[in-house]
C-alpha positions in Angstrom: -9.3 -82.2 31.7 -13.1 -83.4 31.9 -13.7 -82.3 35.1 -12.5 -78.6 34.2 -15.2 -78.9 31.2 -18.0 -79.9 33.6 -17.2 -77.2 36.1 -17.3 -74.3 33.3 -21.1 -75.6 31.9 -22.2 -75.9 35.7 -21.2 -72.3 36.6 -22.1 -70.7 33.1 -25.0 -70.6 30.7 -26.9 -73.9 29.4 -24.7 -75.6 26.8 -26.2 -74.7 23.5 -27.8 -71.4 24.9 -24.6 -69.3 24.9 -24.4 -67.0 22.2 -21.1 -67.6 19.9 -18.0 -64.9 20.5 -18.3 -63.9 16.7 -21.8 -62.6 17.2 -21.0 -60.7 20.3 -17.9 -59.0 18.4 -20.4 -57.7 15.3 -22.9 -56.3 18.3 -20.4 -54.5 19.8 -19.1 -53.4 16.9 -22.5 -52.1 15.4 -23.3 -50.0 18.4 -20.0 -48.2 18.1 -20.6 -47.7 14.3 -24.0 -45.9 15.9 -22.7 -44.0 18.6 -20.3 -42.5 16.4 -22.6 -41.7 13.8 -24.7 -39.9 16.3 -22.0 -38.0 17.5 -20.8 -36.6 13.9 -24.8 -35.9 12.6 -24.7 -32.6 14.1 -21.8 -31.0 12.4 -22.2 -29.9 8.6 -18.7 -28.5 8.2 -15.3 -28.9 8.9 -14.7 -25.0 9.9 -16.2 -25.8 14.0 -15.3 -24.0 17.0 -17.2 -24.5 19.7 -20.8 -24.2 18.9 -20.4 -21.8 16.1 -19.7 -22.4 12.6 -17.2 -20.1 10.8 -18.3 -19.5 6.7 -17.3 -17.3 4.2 -18.5 -16.3 0.7 -16.4 -15.6 -2.2 -17.6 -13.7 -5.4 -16.2 -12.5 -8.6 -16.3 -8.4 -8.9 -14.8 -5.9 -11.6 -11.7 -4.4 -10.2 -10.4 -2.0 -12.6 -9.4 -0.7 -16.1 -6.7 0.8 -17.8 -5.9 2.2 -21.3 -2.9 1.1 -23.3 -1.2 2.5 -26.6 -0.6 -0.3 -29.0 0.5 -1.0 -32.6 -1.5 -3.4 -35.1 1.1 -6.2 -36.3 0.1 -9.2 -38.3 -3.3 -9.7 -39.8 -5.0 -13.0 -39.1 -8.0 -13.7 -40.8 -10.5 -11.2 -39.3 -8.2 -10.7 -35.8 -5.1 -8.9 -35.5 -2.0 -8.9 -33.1 -1.3 -6.1 -31.0 2.1 -5.1 -30.2 4.2 -5.0 -28.1 2.8 -7.9 -26.3 1.5 -9.7 -29.3 -2.2 -10.2 -28.2 -4.6 -11.2 -30.5 -7.7 -9.4 -31.1 -11.1 -8.9 -33.1 -9.8 -6.6 -36.1 -13.4 -4.7 -35.8 -12.2 -1.6 -37.0 -10.2 -2.5 -40.6 -7.1 -1.7 -39.0 -4.2 -2.1 -41.0 -0.6 -3.3 -40.4 1.4 -0.5 -38.7 -1.9 1.6 -37.3 -1.6 2.9 -33.7 -4.4 1.8 -31.8 -5.5 2.4 -28.3 -6.9 -0.5 -26.6 -8.7 -1.1 -23.3 -7.7 -3.5 -20.6 -10.0 -5.0 -17.8 -8.8 -7.0 -14.3 -11.4 -8.7 -12.2 -10.8 -9.7 -8.5 -11.8 -12.7 -6.4 -13.3 -11.6 -3.2 -13.4 -13.3 -0.3 -15.3 -12.3 2.7 -15.4 -14.1 6.2 -17.9 -14.1 8.6 -16.5 -10.7 10.2 -16.7 -9.1 6.7 -12.9 -8.9 6.6 -12.0 -9.5 2.9 -9.1 -11.3 1.0 -8.9 -10.1 -2.7 -6.9 -12.1 -5.5 -6.5 -10.0 -8.6 -6.5 -11.5 -11.9 -4.0 -10.7 -15.0 -5.0 -7.8 -17.3 -6.7 -8.8 -20.5 -7.4 -6.9 -23.3 -11.1 -6.7 -24.5 -11.5 -3.6 -27.1 -9.7 -1.7 -29.5 -10.2 1.8 -30.2 -8.8 4.4 -33.1 -8.0 7.5 -30.6 -7.1 8.0 -27.3 -10.1 10.5 -26.9 -12.8 7.5 -27.5 -11.0 5.3 -25.5 -11.2 7.6 -22.5 -14.8 8.3 -23.0 -15.3 4.3 -22.6 -13.3 4.3 -19.6 -15.3 7.2 -18.1 -18.6 5.2 -18.1 -16.9 2.3 -16.6 -14.8 4.0 -13.8 -17.6 6.3 -11.9 -16.7 8.8 -9.1 -19.6 9.3 -6.6 -20.2 10.9 -3.5 -22.5 8.9 -0.9 -22.8 8.8 2.7 -22.3 5.1 4.2 -22.6 3.0 7.7 -20.1 4.1 9.9 -19.6 1.1 12.0 -17.1 2.3 14.3 -13.8 4.4 15.4 -11.3 3.0 17.7 -7.7 4.2 18.6 -4.7 2.1 19.9 -1.6 3.2 21.7 2.1 1.7 21.5 4.7 3.4 23.1 3.4 6.4 23.4 2.2 6.8 20.1 -1.6 6.8 19.4 -3.2 5.9 15.9 -6.9 6.4 15.1 -9.1 4.3 12.8 -12.5 4.3 11.4 -14.4 1.0 10.1 -17.1 2.0 7.8 -19.7 -0.1 5.6 -19.6 0.1 2.1 -22.9 -0.2 -0.4 -21.3 -3.9 -1.2 -21.4 -4.8 2.2 -18.0 -5.4 3.1 -16.3 -3.6 5.8 -13.1 -1.4 5.5 -10.8 0.0 8.1 -9.1 3.7 7.3 -6.4 5.8 9.3 -7.7 8.9 10.3 -5.9 11.6 12.3 -7.2 12.9 15.9 -9.5 15.6 14.7 -11.7 13.4 12.4 -11.8 10.5 15.5 -13.1 13.3 17.5 -15.9 14.5 14.7 -17.0 11.0 14.0 -16.7 9.4 17.5 -20.8 9.8 17.8 -22.1 9.5 14.0 -23.9 6.8 12.5 -23.2 7.5 8.7 -20.1 9.6 7.2 -19.4 11.0 3.6 -17.3 9.5 1.3 -15.8 9.4 -2.0 -16.2 5.9 -3.9 -15.1 4.8 -7.2 -17.6 2.2 -8.8 -16.1 0.1 -11.1 -18.7 -1.5 -13.5 -18.8 -4.7 -15.3 -18.0 -4.3 -19.1 -20.4 -7.1 -20.2 -23.0 -6.4 -17.4 -23.2 -2.5 -16.4 -25.6 -3.4 -13.7 -22.7 -5.7 -11.9 -20.3 -2.9 -10.4 -18.0 -3.0 -7.3 -17.7 0.4 -5.0 -14.3 1.1 -4.1 -13.3 3.4 -1.3 -11.4 6.5 -2.7 -11.4 9.2 0.2 -13.5 11.2 2.6 -16.0 13.7 1.1 -15.1 16.4 3.6 
């Protein structure tokens, strides 16, 4: 046993100068941590494909309005319930129980746009925001919140697909909001649009009730 120990001392490093195994293990582990940190330091997102990062943006936009006829139910302090859904609203016009009224309801949407301008839309439930004594006044407010306009927009391009001898034509346009939509078109419109950069469309601008300058444009058809 003594002979073997002497041989190891002769063939290795001088006794007293060899690094303990624990120190070597700590050094190796530190090097591994530094290497992993260097590899991961260049990526700032989990959505990563090759050298390109995939991103998306999300925003909440006004989506639609409607007018609903209702009946005043119970009066509770300065508020009132509106039947048939028993919604609670401020009684700003001093209604009495049983009065027929009209209410304005609002729907917004969470709009998520990916890097290719494709949209994912999630609609909210209808929310009652205002009451009116008559339908004419309600419709007047509604006409200011949903405005139809004719304008020209950028034509991204047209294309066609064929499946089992059935050919379909499509146009892709970019709306003023920046998002792109695809619309089916017939062969005649396809030929007319093929070399155009812009096209005339009909848009419906839906304005936010609380902030009128905030609006979302919805495609409603071709202007010609």
